N, C-alpha and C positions, 0 to 999 in steps of 0.2 A: 650856651645852655638855653638860652630863649629860643633859638631856631628847632633846637633839639625836641624842645617841649611842644612847639607847633607841629613838630612831624609826629610826636607821640600821640597827641591829640587828634591828628588827622588819621592815624592808623587805627586808633581805638574806636573813634565816631564811626567811621566808614564801615568798618568790619562789623561793629555791635548792631548797626542799623541793617545790614543785610538780611534777607531773609532766611537764607542758608543758617545763619548764627541763631536765629530764632528759631527755626524749624529743629535744628538738631539740639538745641539747649530745651524745649519742650518734649520733643520725641524721645530722648534719651532716658528720663524717668520711666516713659511708658515702655519702652523697650526693655529697661532692666526689669520692671515687672512682668513683663511677657517672657523673658529669659527665666526667671524664678518660677512662675507658675507651668511654663511649658515643660522644664527640667524635672519638675514634679509629675507631672501628667505623662511625660515620655518614660520616666522612670517606672511609674505605677502601671501603666497599659502596655508597655512594650515586654513585660514579662509574661502576660496571658496566664489563664488559669490551667493546671495541670492537675488531673486527678491519677494518683497512682494506687494500684491495687497493692496490697501485701498479701501474699499467700505464703504461710509458714506451715510447712509439712512436719517440723518437728515439735512444734506447740512451745518452744523455749521462749517465744517472744509475747506469747498471749497475754500476760500480765504486764506488760512493758509498755506504758504509754508511749506512743511519738506524736510529738506537736506538730502541726501544720504551719506553714509558714506565715509570720506575721503579716507579710505584704500581699497574702493571699495569691502568691504565685504557685504553690503547691500544696496539695490536700491529700493525706493518707487515709485508706479506707481497708481495713483489715476484713479478708473474706476467707471463707472457708470452701470455696469452690475450687474444682480441679484446674491446675494450671493450663494442660492442652487445651481445654473446652473454653477457658477465658482467654487464652491467646488467639484461637481459630476465630470467637466472636468479634473481638475487637480488631483482629485483621481483616474481616471481611464486611466491615460497617463505616460507612462513610462517616458518621459522627459517633464515633466509640464511647462506651460508657467511661473507660479508663483510658487514658493515653500511655501510661506506663505500668508494667509489673515489676515489683520487688519481689523475686522467688527464692526461697530459702527450703533447699531440699532436704529429704529425710537423712541423707549421710552427711548432715552439716555437723561438725565436731567442733564445740566451742572451745576445746582445748587444742585443736589444731585446723585453726580457721582455714588456712591456707591451702590444705589439702583439697576441700571442696569449696569454691567461693560461692558466695550469693550472688545470682545474677541479676541484672536489672535490663529488661526489655522494653522497647518504647516504640510507639507508631508513629509518632513526631517527636522532631529531635529538641530536646530539650536544652538549654543555653547554657554557657558554663556557669553562671550564678545557680541554676536550678541543679545541674549536676552535683555542685559542691553540697547544696544545701541537702540533698538526698543521701549523698555520702557521709555527711557529717552526721545526720539524723540516724541512719542506720549503725554508724560506728557507736554513737551515744547508746543507742538500744543494745548494743552487743557489749559493751562495756559494763551497763546494768546487769544483763544476764551473767556475765562473767564473774563479777560481786556477788551476785546472790548466789551462785554455784559455790562460792568460796566461803559463804555463810559469814559475810562482811556485814555488820550491822550498817544502819542507814547513818547514824552519829560517825562510826569510823569512816564510812565513804565520805562524808561530808569535810571530815578533816583531813583526808587524804587528798581532796581536790580543793583547800584552801589554799589559795595562792599568797605568796609573799608580797609585801608592800615594801620594796627599797627606799629608804630616805636618802636622797641626794642633796647636799648640801655643801656649799664651797667652804673650804677652811678659813679663807679670809673675808666672806662676806655670810653672815648668818641669815641674811633676808633671802638668798637665792635656794629655795627649796625645789623639790622635784618637778615642779608645774611651772616653775619660772623660764626654763630654758624654751618651753613650747609657746608660752604667750609670749615670751620676747621675740622669738623667732617669728610667729605670726604678724605681729606688730611690724617688725623690720621689713619683714618681705611685702608688706601692703604698702609702704612708705616707699622701699625700692622700687616696687612695680610702678607707682605712682609716677614718680621721676623719669623711669624708664619711659612710659606711655606719653608722659606729656613731650619728652624731647622728641621723640619720634613724631608726634601728633602736630605740635606746636612748630617745631622745626621745619616740617615740610611745608607749613602754612607760609612761613616766612620765605621759603625758597621759591614757592609758586607765586608769591606776591611779588618778588623781585623780578622772577622771569616774565611776570605778566606786565610792568612797568616798561621793563626792558623791550617787549614785544611793541609795545603800543607807543614806544617813544616818549612816554611820560617823563622818563628819566632824564631826557636831556633839558627840559624845562625845568625840573627840578636842581639839577646840577649847576644850571647858571645862577642859582640862589643861594644854595647852600653846599658846604663841602661834603664829599663822599663819607667820609667819618661820621658826620652830623646825620647824614641820612641814613647809614647802616645803622647807629646806635638808636635813632629815633623810630627806625623799623622795629630794631628787636625790642625795645622796652614797650611799645605800642602793641605788639602783637603778644608779649608776655602779659602784660594787663588784660588783654582780651582772654587770655586763657585762665588767669587768676579768676576773672569775673565769671567765666563759664563754670570752673570749677566748684566756687561756691556755689551759682545759682542750681547746678547738679546735686549737690548734696542736699539743700534745701527741699528741692522738689522730690528727689528720691525719697527721702523720708517721708515728707507729706505723702508721696504716692504709695508707700509701703502700708503707712498707717490709717489713710484715710480712703484713697481711690481703691486700692486692695479689696477691704471688706464691702464696698460698694459695689464692687463688681462681683460679688459672691466668692472672694478667694480669701479663706481664712487666715490667720496668722500662723496656725499650725501647718499650713501648705506650703510656707516657705522653707522647710527642713529639705534640703536638697538631698538627703538621704532618707528613703523610707525606713530603713532599718533601724534608725536612731530610735531610742526610748521615748514615750511621751513625755510631756512636760511634768507631769504628774510624778514619773518615776525618777525624776532628777532630784539627788539628794539634796537639800539645802544647805548641808554643812560643805558639801563639796562646792556649790556656787559661792557661799562665802569665802571660802577658800579661795577659790579663783578671783574673786573681786579684790580680796586683800593682796594676792600675788600681783596683780595688775596695779594697784596703789603704790608695790613697792618697786615699780619699774622707776627710772629716773626721768620722771614725765618732765620735770622742769628742763633738764637738758635736751630732752627731746624736741620740746615746744621751742625751745630758743634756737637751738642748730639746725633743726630740720628745714626751715624756711632759708635759712643760708645756703644751703646744699641744693635745694630746690632751685632757688635763684641762680645761684652758682653754675649748676649744670645746664639751665637753658640758657643763659648768657655765653658760655663757651660754645656749646653747640647751635645756638642760635646765630651766631656770628658766622660758624663755618657752614652752616646751611646758606645763610643770605650770601656767603661768596660763592658757593657752588651755585645758585640761582644768578650771580652776576657773571659767573664765567660761561655756563654752557649756552652755545648760541641755538641748539634745537634740544628735542625731547630725547635724540639717540645717545647724545653725550651724558645723561643725566645718571645713568646706572654705574658707569666706569667711575666717574667722579664721585658718588656717592660712598662706594666701598672702602675709602680710607677713613670716613666720618661713621659710617655706621658700625664697623667691626668693634671699636672700642667699647661702643653702647652695649652691643651683644655681650662682649667679654665679660663687661661689667655685671651685666646680670647672671651670668654664670657664676661668677667670682661671688655674687652675693647669696645664690644658693649655697655655695659651699660654706660661707659665714654662718648661715642659720646652723648648718652642721657642726660646723668647728669656728666657733667664734674667737677662739684665743690663737688662730693658724698663724703661720708668717705671710701667708697669701692672703688671709683678710686685711693684716697690717699693711702690706705694701699696697694691696689694692685701694685702702682707704688714704693712702699718701699721694697717689698718682692723679692729677687733677683731670684726667679724662675718663677715669674709672670711680673716684672719691665719691661724687655727688650719689650715686646709686649704692655703693658698697658701704660708705660711712653711715648712709640713711638706715641699712640693714643692719649695721652694727651699734648703732646708738643705743637702743633698748638693752644692749648687754652689759651698757656702762664703760665705755672705753676709756683709757686713762686721759687727762685734761693736755698732758704734753702731745699726745697723738692728734687731738681733736685742735689744738691750736696750730700744729705743724702741718696738717690737713687742709685747715683754711687759709693758711698761710700761701700753700704752694697753690690752692684753687683759685686764690687772688692772682698770683703770678701765673698761673694756666689762662686766667680771663684775660690778662693785659697781654700775653704772648699771642693767643688766638685771634683777639681783637686786632692786634698789629698785623698779623698776618692776613687776617680776613679784610681789613682796610685797604690793604695794598692789592690785594687781587679785586675787591669790590669797584677800586677808582678807576682801575683800566679795563676791565672786563664789564663795567655796567654799559659802556658806551662803544663796545665792539659788536658787529652784526654780520650775520651770513659767513662765519667762518668756523671750522671746527677746532676748539681748543684742545691741546694736547697738555699733559703734565709737564714736559719740559719747559713749554711756554708759559704755564701758571707758575712754574720756579722763578723764570726770567721776570715775571713781574713783582715778586716778592721783592727780589734784590734790586730791582731798578728805582733810581731816584725819581722824586717827585716830578 
């Protein structure tokens, strides 16, 4: 253990002192802020402004207000000019007054709207979002005209358009209301993706580190002082500690960036909304906010806080050892892709299972995915907010521990032989022989 601890210190200190670590740690929050602000700017300005003229020859829609788009992408203008005249004017103008015309002909029949369609003609192609908005706005106006023609009062219209709110509750868990599944799914997906990304990012870091030491022949000196297993474990734990440190720093710096640097750069907090069509903060019902907060508190938070670190650590140790074994086995970068496929496929499968778990938390696929050691770190992390039974968590952790012992045993046997081999392209058959060969 003393030699492993020395290797852990070496891996941690040397990587933390690198300029690349400092640069990525410091630039990540700024990149996060840039991503948030750029997504808002792109979604705002990519739409562009579109002026749409409404020519109603039937005069049926004259008393029906048609609202403009909240994001400023579409503006409606009701005009009384002739359609042919307006269409010729905007066709022959470089910068037309209107980019589109909604034409309601004289023979349009509200009782039989399919006989004569309402035409929309444009000079500049509208995007899908603008087309949907224009279509929805005209359809809403048509419904208003239709209801007025049927002499239906405003109160009756409101009653007809009122939507039901279904009350979803579990028979055996009175705390699971209709918003519980959505919040639990969001929390579970965030934790699953955190493990998924960390396995790939820091697992690749371990593999590159082993390859670098093997190429520079540093490992020959290290192997004379420590056993390959000690070197393997020290590298995995050291890089894992670097990852935990970086995650903590990213969290602190991102929070500081959003609440401090953002306003200093002139980016208001309201602009952090990624969807420009969301209602403003003032329009949010305070009762709904309190209900969401109450639902969040009803999640099994203690269970999540206690077991998530175990799955995070277990997943990293299993795949970290395998990535280290790959780094020791490959002789050149050309071998890397073929040897990584058996390791990366279970990680990718686990994220697909996790997505299924969000939609079907009680499915058999989610249960088996939470028990298999190669998928359980991601799948069980997505399942924890739904409160799986204790026997399932205990069996999953036991199998995860067994999976770690198994993969470490396999990785150590590959590592001890492959780390000292140079200039030879390794095949899967030869790696299998390393696993079963005696020390």
